[in-house]
N, CA, C, O and CB atoms as a CASP TS submission, in Angstrom:
PFRMAT TS
TARGET T0000
AUTHOR 0000-0000-0000
METHOD Language model
MODEL 1
PARENT N/A
ATOM      1  N   MET     1       8.775   8.519  -7.023  1.00  0.00           N
ATOM      2  CA  MET     1       7.915   8.833  -6.007  1.00  0.00           C
ATOM      3  C   MET     1       7.907   8.310  -4.729  1.00  0.00           C
ATOM      4  O   MET     1       8.224   7.124  -4.631  1.00  0.00           O
ATOM      5  CB  MET     1       6.888   8.658  -6.385  1.00  0.00           C
ATOM      6  N   LYS     2       7.606   8.947  -3.681  1.00  0.00           N
ATOM      7  CA  LYS     2       7.619   8.323  -2.331  1.00  0.00           C
ATOM      8  C   LYS     2       6.064   8.165  -1.793  1.00  0.00           C
ATOM      9  O   LYS     2       5.170   8.995  -1.953  1.00  0.00           O
ATOM     10  CB  LYS     2       8.538   9.281  -1.290  1.00  0.00           C
ATOM     11  N   PHE     3       5.974   7.018  -1.180  1.00  0.00           N
ATOM     12  CA  PHE     3       4.495   6.673  -0.646  1.00  0.00           C
ATOM     13  C   PHE     3       4.712   6.259   0.704  1.00  0.00           C
ATOM     14  O   PHE     3       5.743   5.668   1.025  1.00  0.00           O
ATOM     15  CB  PHE     3       3.681   5.471  -1.473  1.00  0.00           C
ATOM     16  N   LEU     4       3.738   6.551   1.572  1.00  0.00           N
ATOM     17  CA  LEU     4       3.663   6.007   2.837  1.00  0.00           C
ATOM     18  C   LEU     4       2.819   4.687   2.728  1.00  0.00           C
ATOM     19  O   LEU     4       1.786   4.578   2.068  1.00  0.00           O
ATOM     20  CB  LEU     4       3.069   7.038   3.825  1.00  0.00           C
ATOM     21  N   VAL     5       3.406   3.715   3.463  1.00  0.00           N
ATOM     22  CA  VAL     5       2.871   2.290   3.594  1.00  0.00           C
ATOM     23  C   VAL     5       2.660   1.853   4.948  1.00  0.00           C
ATOM     24  O   VAL     5       3.356   2.238   5.887  1.00  0.00           O
ATOM     25  CB  VAL     5       3.772   1.312   2.976  1.00  0.00           C
ATOM     26  N   THR     6       1.561   0.932   5.064  1.00  0.00           N
ATOM     27  CA  THR     6       1.285   0.357   6.475  1.00  0.00           C
ATOM     28  C   THR     6       1.644  -1.114   6.477  1.00  0.00           C
ATOM     29  O   THR     6       1.268  -1.845   5.560  1.00  0.00           O
ATOM     30  CB  THR     6      -0.276   0.529   6.919  1.00  0.00           C
ATOM     31  N   ILE     7       2.309  -1.522   7.410  1.00  0.00           N
ATOM     32  CA  ILE     7       2.664  -2.938   7.471  1.00  0.00           C
ATOM     33  C   ILE     7       2.199  -3.454   8.854  1.00  0.00           C
ATOM     34  O   ILE     7       2.550  -2.882   9.887  1.00  0.00           O
ATOM     35  CB  ILE     7       4.240  -3.159   7.248  1.00  0.00           C
ATOM     36  N   PHE     8       1.353  -4.618   8.854  1.00  0.00           N
ATOM     37  CA  PHE     8       1.010  -5.065  10.046  1.00  0.00           C
ATOM     38  C   PHE     8       1.049  -6.741   9.975  1.00  0.00           C
ATOM     39  O   PHE     8       1.049  -7.254   8.856  1.00  0.00           O
ATOM     40  CB  PHE     8      -0.390  -4.425  10.416  1.00  0.00           C
ATOM     41  N   GLN     9       1.077  -7.468  10.987  1.00  0.00           N
ATOM     42  CA  GLN     9       1.127  -8.936  11.020  1.00  0.00           C
ATOM     43  C   GLN     9      -0.508  -9.323  11.237  1.00  0.00           C
ATOM     44  O   GLN     9      -1.229  -8.777  12.072  1.00  0.00           O
ATOM     45  CB  GLN     9       2.219  -9.522  12.331  1.00  0.00           C
ATOM     46  N   ASP    10      -0.896 -10.299  10.378  1.00  0.00           N
ATOM     47  CA  ASP    10      -2.147 -10.700  10.384  1.00  0.00           C
ATOM     48  C   ASP    10      -2.226 -12.065  11.309  1.00  0.00           C
ATOM     49  O   ASP    10      -1.238 -12.556  11.855  1.00  0.00           O
ATOM     50  CB  ASP    10      -2.604 -10.863   8.910  1.00  0.00           C
ATOM     51  N   GLU    11      -3.413 -12.538  11.385  1.00  0.00           N
ATOM     52  CA  GLU    11      -3.537 -13.602  12.333  1.00  0.00           C
ATOM     53  C   GLU    11      -3.061 -14.912  11.914  1.00  0.00           C
ATOM     54  O   GLU    11      -3.215 -15.861  12.683  1.00  0.00           O
ATOM     55  CB  GLU    11      -4.849 -13.731  12.708  1.00  0.00           C
ATOM     56  N   ASP    12      -2.477 -15.081  10.738  1.00  0.00           N
ATOM     57  CA  ASP    12      -1.797 -16.122  10.262  1.00  0.00           C
ATOM     58  C   ASP    12      -0.441 -15.940  10.329  1.00  0.00           C
ATOM     59  O   ASP    12       0.286 -16.854   9.940  1.00  0.00           O
ATOM     60  CB  ASP    12      -2.153 -16.409   9.060  1.00  0.00           C
ATOM     61  N   GLY    13       0.098 -14.782  10.813  1.00  0.00           N
ATOM     62  CA  GLY    13       1.538 -14.546  10.907  1.00  0.00           C
ATOM     63  C   GLY    13       2.264 -13.781   9.697  1.00  0.00           C
ATOM     64  O   GLY    13       3.414 -13.346   9.759  1.00  0.00           O
ATOM     65  N   MET    14       1.427 -13.688   8.607  1.00  0.00           N
ATOM     66  CA  MET    14       1.933 -12.954   7.566  1.00  0.00           C
ATOM     67  C   MET    14       2.053 -11.408   7.698  1.00  0.00           C
ATOM     68  O   MET    14       1.322 -10.824   8.499  1.00  0.00           O
ATOM     69  CB  MET    14       1.160 -13.261   6.498  1.00  0.00           C
ATOM     70  N   PHE    15       2.750 -10.882   7.108  1.00  0.00           N
ATOM     71  CA  PHE    15       2.988  -9.316   7.155  1.00  0.00           C
ATOM     72  C   PHE    15       2.217  -8.823   5.992  1.00  0.00           C
ATOM     73  O   PHE    15       2.480  -9.233   4.861  1.00  0.00           O
ATOM     74  CB  PHE    15       4.614  -8.833   7.039  1.00  0.00           C
ATOM     75  N   VAL    16       1.318  -7.999   6.207  1.00  0.00           N
ATOM     76  CA  VAL    16       0.445  -7.400   5.151  1.00  0.00           C
ATOM     77  C   VAL    16       0.810  -5.691   4.984  1.00  0.00           C
ATOM     78  O   VAL    16       0.837  -4.838   5.871  1.00  0.00           O
ATOM     79  CB  VAL    16      -1.243  -7.674   5.638  1.00  0.00           C
ATOM     80  N   ALA    17       1.039  -5.567   3.715  1.00  0.00           N
ATOM     81  CA  ALA    17       1.537  -4.122   3.416  1.00  0.00           C
ATOM     82  C   ALA    17       0.402  -3.451   2.490  1.00  0.00           C
ATOM     83  O   ALA    17      -0.145  -4.073   1.580  1.00  0.00           O
ATOM     84  CB  ALA    17       3.097  -4.131   2.597  1.00  0.00           C
ATOM     85  N   GLU    18       0.128  -2.201   2.798  1.00  0.00           N
ATOM     86  CA  GLU    18      -0.818  -1.576   1.981  1.00  0.00           C
ATOM     87  C   GLU    18      -0.182  -0.115   1.868  1.00  0.00           C
ATOM     88  O   GLU    18       0.620   0.345   2.680  1.00  0.00           O
ATOM     89  CB  GLU    18      -2.353  -1.646   2.616  1.00  0.00           C
ATOM     90  N   CYS    19      -0.697   0.591   0.656  1.00  0.00           N
ATOM     91  CA  CYS    19      -0.376   1.812   0.426  1.00  0.00           C
ATOM     92  C   CYS    19      -1.673   2.565   0.338  1.00  0.00           C
ATOM     93  O   CYS    19      -2.370   2.495  -0.674  1.00  0.00           O
ATOM     94  CB  CYS    19       0.469   1.907  -0.721  1.00  0.00           C
ATOM     95  N   PRO    20      -2.027   3.328   1.446  1.00  0.00           N
ATOM     96  CA  PRO    20      -3.253   4.102   1.603  1.00  0.00           C
ATOM     97  C   PRO    20      -3.637   4.912   0.507  1.00  0.00           C
ATOM     98  O   PRO    20      -4.821   4.971   0.173  1.00  0.00           O
ATOM     99  CB  PRO    20      -3.173   4.923   2.691  1.00  0.00           C
ATOM    100  N   SER    21      -2.657   5.607  -0.148  1.00  0.00           N
ATOM    101  CA  SER    21      -2.862   6.637  -1.291  1.00  0.00           C
ATOM    102  C   SER    21      -3.236   5.836  -2.492  1.00  0.00           C
ATOM    103  O   SER    21      -3.782   6.497  -3.376  1.00  0.00           O
ATOM    104  CB  SER    21      -1.521   7.549  -1.612  1.00  0.00           C
ATOM    105  N   ILE    22      -3.070   4.569  -2.730  1.00  0.00           N
ATOM    106  CA  ILE    22      -3.606   4.020  -3.894  1.00  0.00           C
ATOM    107  C   ILE    22      -4.477   2.821  -3.587  1.00  0.00           C
ATOM    108  O   ILE    22      -4.043   1.736  -3.199  1.00  0.00           O
ATOM    109  CB  ILE    22      -2.528   3.669  -4.817  1.00  0.00           C
ATOM    110  N   PRO    23      -5.732   3.118  -3.797  1.00  0.00           N
ATOM    111  CA  PRO    23      -6.795   2.129  -3.425  1.00  0.00           C
ATOM    112  C   PRO    23      -6.562   0.848  -4.002  1.00  0.00           C
ATOM    113  O   PRO    23      -6.244   0.716  -5.184  1.00  0.00           O
ATOM    114  CB  PRO    23      -8.134   2.566  -3.829  1.00  0.00           C
ATOM    115  N   GLY    24      -6.735  -0.260  -3.075  1.00  0.00           N
ATOM    116  CA  GLY    24      -6.534  -1.465  -3.505  1.00  0.00           C
ATOM    117  C   GLY    24      -5.147  -2.160  -3.776  1.00  0.00           C
ATOM    118  O   GLY    24      -4.998  -3.272  -4.283  1.00  0.00           O
ATOM    119  N   CYS    25      -4.131  -1.278  -3.333  1.00  0.00           N
ATOM    120  CA  CYS    25      -2.815  -1.599  -3.447  1.00  0.00           C
ATOM    121  C   CYS    25      -2.314  -2.217  -2.184  1.00  0.00           C
ATOM    122  O   CYS    25      -2.031  -1.532  -1.202  1.00  0.00           O
ATOM    123  CB  CYS    25      -2.060  -0.445  -3.814  1.00  0.00           C
ATOM    124  N   ILE    26      -2.200  -3.597  -2.216  1.00  0.00           N
ATOM    125  CA  ILE    26      -1.962  -4.408  -1.135  1.00  0.00           C
ATOM    126  C   ILE    26      -1.159  -5.613  -1.468  1.00  0.00           C
ATOM    127  O   ILE    26      -1.437  -6.324  -2.434  1.00  0.00           O
ATOM    128  CB  ILE    26      -3.178  -4.769  -0.552  1.00  0.00           C
ATOM    129  N   SER    27      -0.014  -5.876  -0.550  1.00  0.00           N
ATOM    130  CA  SER    27       0.678  -7.083  -0.738  1.00  0.00           C
ATOM    131  C   SER    27       1.090  -7.831   0.608  1.00  0.00           C
ATOM    132  O   SER    27       0.623  -7.435   1.676  1.00  0.00           O
ATOM    133  CB  SER    27       1.877  -6.776  -1.560  1.00  0.00           C
ATOM    134  N   GLN    28       1.912  -8.846   0.560  1.00  0.00           N
ATOM    135  CA  GLN    28       2.223  -9.423   1.942  1.00  0.00           C
ATOM    136  C   GLN    28       3.586 -10.110   1.666  1.00  0.00           C
ATOM    137  O   GLN    28       4.153 -10.224   0.579  1.00  0.00           O
ATOM    138  CB  GLN    28       1.017 -10.527   2.543  1.00  0.00           C
ATOM    139  N   GLY    29       3.966 -10.519   2.816  1.00  0.00           N
ATOM    140  CA  GLY    29       5.219 -11.363   2.993  1.00  0.00           C
ATOM    141  C   GLY    29       5.495 -12.004   4.298  1.00  0.00           C
ATOM    142  O   GLY    29       4.945 -11.642   5.338  1.00  0.00           O
ATOM    143  N   ARG    30       6.331 -12.933   4.227  1.00  0.00           N
ATOM    144  CA  ARG    30       6.653 -13.671   5.347  1.00  0.00           C
ATOM    145  C   ARG    30       7.321 -12.963   6.543  1.00  0.00           C
ATOM    146  O   ARG    30       7.204 -13.285   7.725  1.00  0.00           O
ATOM    147  CB  ARG    30       7.451 -14.686   4.916  1.00  0.00           C
ATOM    148  N   THR    31       8.048 -11.935   6.032  1.00  0.00           N
ATOM    149  CA  THR    31       8.755 -10.997   6.945  1.00  0.00           C
ATOM    150  C   THR    31       8.388  -9.591   6.701  1.00  0.00           C
ATOM    151  O   THR    31       7.703  -9.423   5.693  1.00  0.00           O
ATOM    152  CB  THR    31      10.238 -11.130   6.815  1.00  0.00           C
ATOM    153  N   GLU    32       8.696  -8.492   7.418  1.00  0.00           N
ATOM    154  CA  GLU    32       8.430  -7.277   7.295  1.00  0.00           C
ATOM    155  C   GLU    32       9.044  -6.778   5.989  1.00  0.00           C
ATOM    156  O   GLU    32       8.472  -6.039   5.188  1.00  0.00           O
ATOM    157  CB  GLU    32       8.837  -6.609   8.443  1.00  0.00           C
ATOM    158  N   GLU    33      10.281  -7.272   5.872  1.00  0.00           N
ATOM    159  CA  GLU    33      11.217  -6.904   4.784  1.00  0.00           C
ATOM    160  C   GLU    33      10.740  -7.385   3.395  1.00  0.00           C
ATOM    161  O   GLU    33      10.918  -6.741   2.361  1.00  0.00           O
ATOM    162  CB  GLU    33      12.609  -7.494   5.078  1.00  0.00           C
ATOM    163  N   GLU    34      10.112  -8.588   3.475  1.00  0.00           N
ATOM    164  CA  GLU    34       9.548  -9.126   2.224  1.00  0.00           C
ATOM    165  C   GLU    34       8.366  -8.459   1.936  1.00  0.00           C
ATOM    166  O   GLU    34       8.162  -8.043   0.796  1.00  0.00           O
ATOM    167  CB  GLU    34       9.289 -10.559   2.259  1.00  0.00           C
ATOM    168  N   ALA    35       7.503  -8.296   2.899  1.00  0.00           N
ATOM    169  CA  ALA    35       6.226  -7.317   2.539  1.00  0.00           C
ATOM    170  C   ALA    35       6.570  -6.030   2.003  1.00  0.00           C
ATOM    171  O   ALA    35       5.854  -5.589   1.104  1.00  0.00           O
ATOM    172  CB  ALA    35       5.351  -6.986   3.778  1.00  0.00           C
ATOM    173  N   GLU    36       7.649  -5.287   2.448  1.00  0.00           N
ATOM    174  CA  GLU    36       8.160  -4.019   1.946  1.00  0.00           C
ATOM    175  C   GLU    36       8.575  -4.217   0.621  1.00  0.00           C
ATOM    176  O   GLU    36       8.214  -3.366  -0.191  1.00  0.00           O
ATOM    177  CB  GLU    36       9.264  -3.465   2.744  1.00  0.00           C
ATOM    178  N   ARG    37       9.289  -5.201   0.208  1.00  0.00           N
ATOM    179  CA  ARG    37       9.771  -5.514  -1.237  1.00  0.00           C
ATOM    180  C   ARG    37       8.625  -5.798  -2.030  1.00  0.00           C
ATOM    181  O   ARG    37       8.572  -5.400  -3.194  1.00  0.00           O
ATOM    182  CB  ARG    37      10.759  -6.726  -1.340  1.00  0.00           C
ATOM    183  N   ASN    38       7.639  -6.495  -1.471  1.00  0.00           N
ATOM    184  CA  ASN    38       6.620  -6.742  -2.355  1.00  0.00           C
ATOM    185  C   ASN    38       5.619  -5.597  -2.692  1.00  0.00           C
ATOM    186  O   ASN    38       5.071  -5.479  -3.787  1.00  0.00           O
ATOM    187  CB  ASN    38       5.944  -7.817  -1.851  1.00  0.00           C
ATOM    188  N   ILE    39       5.444  -4.777  -1.639  1.00  0.00           N
ATOM    189  CA  ILE    39       4.566  -3.674  -1.768  1.00  0.00           C
ATOM    190  C   ILE    39       5.313  -2.621  -2.894  1.00  0.00           C
ATOM    191  O   ILE    39       4.620  -2.015  -3.712  1.00  0.00           O
ATOM    192  CB  ILE    39       4.308  -2.984  -0.213  1.00  0.00           C
ATOM    193  N   ARG    40       6.532  -2.496  -2.856  1.00  0.00           N
ATOM    194  CA  ARG    40       7.176  -1.646  -3.856  1.00  0.00           C
ATOM    195  C   ARG    40       6.713  -2.078  -5.188  1.00  0.00           C
ATOM    196  O   ARG    40       6.353  -1.243  -6.018  1.00  0.00           O
ATOM    197  CB  ARG    40       8.703  -1.699  -3.772  1.00  0.00           C
ATOM    198  N   GLU    41       6.705  -3.340  -5.430  1.00  0.00           N
ATOM    199  CA  GLU    41       6.416  -3.886  -6.784  1.00  0.00           C
ATOM    200  C   GLU    41       4.923  -3.679  -7.031  1.00  0.00           C
ATOM    201  O   GLU    41       4.553  -3.220  -8.112  1.00  0.00           O
ATOM    202  CB  GLU    41       6.816  -5.445  -6.910  1.00  0.00           C
ATOM    203  N   ALA    42       3.967  -4.029  -5.981  1.00  0.00           N
ATOM    204  CA  ALA    42       2.719  -3.706  -6.241  1.00  0.00           C
ATOM    205  C   ALA    42       2.381  -2.100  -6.601  1.00  0.00           C
ATOM    206  O   ALA    42       1.578  -1.766  -7.473  1.00  0.00           O
ATOM    207  CB  ALA    42       2.017  -4.181  -5.090  1.00  0.00           C
ATOM    208  N   ILE    43       2.978  -1.375  -5.947  1.00  0.00           N
ATOM    209  CA  ILE    43       2.851  -0.089  -6.184  1.00  0.00           C
ATOM    210  C   ILE    43       3.146   0.442  -7.651  1.00  0.00           C
ATOM    211  O   ILE    43       2.441   1.255  -8.249  1.00  0.00           O
ATOM    212  CB  ILE    43       3.646   0.504  -5.266  1.00  0.00           C
ATOM    213  N   LYS    44       4.286  -0.143  -8.123  1.00  0.00           N
ATOM    214  CA  LYS    44       4.555   0.049  -9.529  1.00  0.00           C
ATOM    215  C   LYS    44       3.471  -0.491 -10.513  1.00  0.00           C
ATOM    216  O   LYS    44       3.121   0.195 -11.473  1.00  0.00           O
ATOM    217  CB  LYS    44       5.846  -0.593  -9.832  1.00  0.00           C
ATOM    218  N   VAL    45       2.972  -1.651 -10.286  1.00  0.00           N
ATOM    219  CA  VAL    45       1.979  -2.112 -11.074  1.00  0.00           C
ATOM    220  C   VAL    45       0.795  -1.519 -10.976  1.00  0.00           C
ATOM    221  O   VAL    45       0.150  -1.386 -12.016  1.00  0.00           O
ATOM    222  CB  VAL    45       1.808  -3.296 -10.912  1.00  0.00           C
ATOM    223  N   CYS    46       0.262  -1.045  -9.757  1.00  0.00           N
ATOM    224  CA  CYS    46      -0.899  -0.292  -9.467  1.00  0.00           C
ATOM    225  C   CYS    46      -0.888   1.017 -10.331  1.00  0.00           C
ATOM    226  O   CYS    46      -1.861   1.412 -10.974  1.00  0.00           O
ATOM    227  CB  CYS    46      -0.963   0.010  -7.944  1.00  0.00           C
ATOM    228  N   LEU    47       0.203   1.578 -10.274  1.00  0.00           N
ATOM    229  CA  LEU    47       0.316   2.955 -10.934  1.00  0.00           C
ATOM    230  C   LEU    47       0.273   2.743 -12.292  1.00  0.00           C
ATOM    231  O   LEU    47      -0.411   3.549 -12.923  1.00  0.00           O
ATOM    232  CB  LEU    47       1.575   3.747 -10.596  1.00  0.00           C
ATOM    233  N   GLU    48       0.922   1.712 -13.020  1.00  0.00           N
ATOM    234  CA  GLU    48       0.728   1.499 -14.261  1.00  0.00           C
ATOM    235  C   GLU    48      -0.689   1.269 -14.791  1.00  0.00           C
ATOM    236  O   GLU    48      -1.139   1.826 -15.792  1.00  0.00           O
ATOM    237  CB  GLU    48       1.485   0.538 -14.529  1.00  0.00           C
ATOM    238  N   VAL    49      -1.369   0.367 -14.001  1.00  0.00           N
ATOM    239  CA  VAL    49      -2.711   0.032 -14.421  1.00  0.00           C
ATOM    240  C   VAL    49      -3.591   1.344 -14.361  1.00  0.00           C
ATOM    241  O   VAL    49      -4.411   1.643 -15.229  1.00  0.00           O
ATOM    242  CB  VAL    49      -3.307  -1.130 -13.492  1.00  0.00           C
ATOM    243  N   ARG    50      -3.331   2.062 -13.274  1.00  0.00           N
ATOM    244  CA  ARG    50      -4.176   3.361 -13.054  1.00  0.00           C
ATOM    245  C   ARG    50      -3.934   4.470 -14.123  1.00  0.00           C
ATOM    246  O   ARG    50      -4.809   5.271 -14.452  1.00  0.00           O
ATOM    247  CB  ARG    50      -3.835   3.993 -11.623  1.00  0.00           C
ATOM    248  N   ALA    51      -2.600   4.448 -14.667  1.00  0.00           N
ATOM    249  CA  ALA    51      -2.367   5.279 -15.804  1.00  0.00           C
ATOM    250  C   ALA    51      -3.015   4.881 -17.109  1.00  0.00           C
ATOM    251  O   ALA    51      -3.617   5.664 -17.844  1.00  0.00           O
ATOM    252  CB  ALA    51      -0.990   5.359 -16.005  1.00  0.00           C
ATOM    253  N   GLU    52      -2.820   3.471 -17.347  1.00  0.00           N
ATOM    254  CA  GLU    52      -3.440   2.904 -18.642  1.00  0.00           C
ATOM    255  C   GLU    52      -4.961   3.229 -18.633  1.00  0.00           C
ATOM    256  O   GLU    52      -5.507   3.626 -19.662  1.00  0.00           O
ATOM    257  CB  GLU    52      -3.211   1.254 -18.762  1.00  0.00           C
ATOM    258  N   ARG    53      -5.640   3.063 -17.480  1.00  0.00           N
ATOM    259  CA  ARG    53      -7.037   3.247 -17.369  1.00  0.00           C
ATOM    260  C   ARG    53      -7.469   4.797 -17.280  1.00  0.00           C
ATOM    261  O   ARG    53      -8.665   5.084 -17.244  1.00  0.00           O
ATOM    262  CB  ARG    53      -7.507   2.469 -16.139  1.00  0.00           C
ATOM    263  N   GLY    54      -6.540   5.720 -17.248  1.00  0.00           N
ATOM    264  CA  GLY    54      -6.870   7.230 -17.301  1.00  0.00           C
ATOM    265  C   GLY    54      -7.407   7.533 -15.934  1.00  0.00           C
ATOM    266  O   GLY    54      -8.134   8.518 -15.805  1.00  0.00           O
ATOM    267  N   MET    55      -7.095   6.721 -14.823  1.00  0.00           N
ATOM    268  CA  MET    55      -7.520   7.071 -13.430  1.00  0.00           C
ATOM    269  C   MET    55      -6.544   7.899 -12.809  1.00  0.00           C
ATOM    270  O   MET    55      -5.400   7.882 -13.262  1.00  0.00           O
ATOM    271  CB  MET    55      -7.743   5.877 -12.571  1.00  0.00           C
ATOM    272  N   PRO    56      -6.812   8.581 -11.893  1.00  0.00           N
ATOM    273  CA  PRO    56      -5.826   9.472 -11.096  1.00  0.00           C
ATOM    274  C   PRO    56      -4.933   8.411 -10.455  1.00  0.00           C
ATOM    275  O   PRO    56      -5.370   7.312 -10.114  1.00  0.00           O
ATOM    276  CB  PRO    56      -6.573  10.506  -9.916  1.00  0.00           C
ATOM    277  N   LEU    57      -3.592   8.811 -10.300  1.00  0.00           N
ATOM    278  CA  LEU    57      -2.661   7.786  -9.771  1.00  0.00           C
ATOM    279  C   LEU    57      -2.861   7.532  -8.343  1.00  0.00           C
ATOM    280  O   LEU    57      -2.779   6.402  -7.863  1.00  0.00           O
ATOM    281  CB  LEU    57      -1.249   8.177  -9.985  1.00  0.00           C
ATOM    282  N   THR    58      -3.141   8.657  -7.618  1.00  0.00           N
ATOM    283  CA  THR    58      -3.337   8.454  -6.134  1.00  0.00           C
ATOM    284  C   THR    58      -4.707   9.180  -5.798  1.00  0.00           C
ATOM    285  O   THR    58      -5.409   9.773  -6.618  1.00  0.00           O
ATOM    286  CB  THR    58      -2.040   9.092  -5.227  1.00  0.00           C
ATOM    287  N   VAL    59      -4.947   9.035  -4.518  1.00  0.00           N
ATOM    288  CA  VAL    59      -6.102   9.602  -3.806  1.00  0.00           C
ATOM    289  C   VAL    59      -5.494  10.405  -2.572  1.00  0.00           C
ATOM    290  O   VAL    59      -4.486   9.988  -2.001  1.00  0.00           O
ATOM    291  CB  VAL    59      -7.162   8.407  -3.329  1.00  0.00           C
ATOM    292  N   ASN    60      -6.125  11.538  -2.193  1.00  0.00           N
ATOM    293  CA  ASN    60      -5.643  12.266  -1.010  1.00  0.00           C
ATOM    294  C   ASN    60      -5.649  11.478   0.131  1.00  0.00           C
ATOM    295  O   ASN    60      -6.582  10.685   0.255  1.00  0.00           O
ATOM    296  CB  ASN    60      -6.393  13.431  -0.735  1.00  0.00           C
ATOM    297  N   VAL    61      -4.813  11.535   0.969  1.00  0.00           N
ATOM    298  CA  VAL    61      -4.660  10.813   2.256  1.00  0.00           C
ATOM    299  C   VAL    61      -4.375  11.882   3.365  1.00  0.00           C
ATOM    300  O   VAL    61      -3.378  12.601   3.297  1.00  0.00           O
ATOM    301  CB  VAL    61      -3.460   9.711   2.172  1.00  0.00           C
ATOM    302  N   ARG    62      -5.226  11.958   4.327  1.00  0.00           N
ATOM    303  CA  ARG    62      -5.038  12.889   5.450  1.00  0.00           C
ATOM    304  C   ARG    62      -4.994  12.378   6.925  1.00  0.00           C
ATOM    305  O   ARG    62      -5.559  11.325   7.222  1.00  0.00           O
ATOM    306  CB  ARG    62      -6.090  13.827   5.370  1.00  0.00           C
ATOM    307  N   GLN    63      -4.363  13.080   7.791  1.00  0.00           N
ATOM    308  CA  GLN    63      -4.407  12.684   9.002  1.00  0.00           C
ATOM    309  C   GLN    63      -5.449  13.534   9.822  1.00  0.00           C
ATOM    310  O   GLN    63      -5.486  14.763   9.777  1.00  0.00           O
ATOM    311  CB  GLN    63      -3.080  12.715   9.510  1.00  0.00           C
ATOM    312  N   VAL    64      -6.189  12.846  10.483  1.00  0.00           N
ATOM    313  CA  VAL    64      -7.330  13.580  11.379  1.00  0.00           C
ATOM    314  C   VAL    64      -7.111  13.087  12.788  1.00  0.00           C
ATOM    315  O   VAL    64      -6.617  12.011  13.126  1.00  0.00           O
ATOM    316  CB  VAL    64      -8.957  13.211  10.892  1.00  0.00           C
ATOM    317  N   GLU    65      -7.582  14.099  13.578  1.00  0.00           N
ATOM    318  CA  GLU    65      -7.486  13.865  15.101  1.00  0.00           C
ATOM    319  C   GLU    65      -8.765  13.530  15.620  1.00  0.00           C
ATOM    320  O   GLU    65      -9.732  14.251  15.376  1.00  0.00           O
ATOM    321  CB  GLU    65      -6.967  15.078  15.878  1.00  0.00           C
ATOM    322  N   VAL    66      -8.881  12.307  16.444  1.00  0.00           N
ATOM    323  CA  VAL    66     -10.068  11.987  16.917  1.00  0.00           C
ATOM    324  C   VAL    66      -9.941  11.790  18.445  1.00  0.00           C
ATOM    325  O   VAL    66      -9.050  11.094  18.932  1.00  0.00           O
ATOM    326  CB  VAL    66     -10.581  10.820  16.201  1.00  0.00           C
ATOM    327  N   ALA    67     -10.770  12.366  19.094  1.00  0.00           N
ATOM    328  CA  ALA    67     -10.827  12.349  20.632  1.00  0.00           C
ATOM    329  C   ALA    67     -11.378  10.999  21.116  1.00  0.00           C
ATOM    330  O   ALA    67     -12.387  10.479  20.638  1.00  0.00           O
ATOM    331  CB  ALA    67     -11.765  13.547  21.204  1.00  0.00           C
ATOM    332  N   VAL    68     -10.640  10.478  22.095  1.00  0.00           N
ATOM    333  CA  VAL    68     -10.989   9.031  22.571  1.00  0.00           C
ATOM    334  C   VAL    68     -10.959   8.905  23.926  1.00  0.00           C
ATOM    335  O   VAL    68     -11.212   7.821  24.451  1.00  0.00           O
ATOM    336  CB  VAL    68     -10.095   7.994  22.059  1.00  0.00           C
TER
END
């Protein structure tokens, strides 16, 4: 499966990675590469837990346009 992830640097300098299509699926690392490796593992674990609990594996994620 392929997932979009977001990675950003927080105020402490850590890189935080999230998978928007899996609620609560978040990880971090000291570098972007480490955060990406860690979110891959987090995604696997989150999918396993959601499957065990009979929850949908993912939620819909959409792109919307907002006038600014």
